[in-house]
N, C-alpha and C positions, 0 to 999 in steps of 0.2 A: 636025281633020286630026290621022292619031294618028302622034304619033314610032317610029320602026324599035326595038325592044324595049321595044314599050308598047302596051297592047292596047286602052288610051282608060281605063283607070279604074286604072291604076297599073303598075311597070314588071313587064316576063317577062324572068325571069334562068333563058339557061342555067351549070348549074352542069357541070363533071366530073365522076368520078367520087367522085375522092379532096373534091372541092371538097363531096360531099354528104355525104362521110363523113363529113367536119367539123363541114357542119350537122349531122346527128343526133347525133354528139357534143354539140354546142349545145342542143339541141334533150332530153336526156336528162341537161346537168346541167340546166338552169337549170328542168329540170322536177321530180328529183332536189332543187333549194331553194326549190319553188314546193313539194315534195307532192303532185304534182296534174299530168298530165300533160298536153303543152303541144302544138299545133300546131306545124311546121314549121312557114309563117307569122309567131307568134310569139317564134321562135327566133332567125328571120329577124335581128324586130323586135330581139329585148334587144344582140344582135351590133351594130346597127345603135348600137343605147344604150354600150354598151360601147366600141366605138373613139367615140363623140362626146365620152365623157366621159372616155378616157385621150388623147384629140387636146388636150383642151381643160385638162387638166391636168397634163400630165406634160411638153408639148413646147412650145419656147418659138415659139407661127407672133405672124405678123405680124398689127397689128390688127387688123387690115382682114378677115384668113383668119378671128380670135378670134371674132369679132365673129361674122360666120357659119357658126361650130362650133355654139355657144351660142342662133345662131340656130337654128339645123337639129336642137339637143337642145329649147328650147324648143316650137320648132314639133312634135316628134312626140311630145314628151307634154302638150300641148295637147288630144289628144281620150281622153288617156288616165281609161283609172277605176283605180283604183287598187287592182293588184289581178290586173294584167296581169302580161304576164312579164315585166317591166321592175328588172331586178335593185337597182334601190337604194330 
């Protein structure tokens, strides 16, 4: 069974024009740092990574939520080969 907003393999996002513009800015910025072209999917991954890092390091979260944030970051990074579009 597929959840709404899912294609069976992951999440399908519907972005507004300003959100697409912001995603393009992330793509260009990460691409400049990586010194190579970055696709939109990698830009979303980089944005998620940064959000999880900021949540974990810059905010006081309840212990269970902090654990979930750390777990999400670890889970996301577990499948990466270094050199992906990650920011760290």
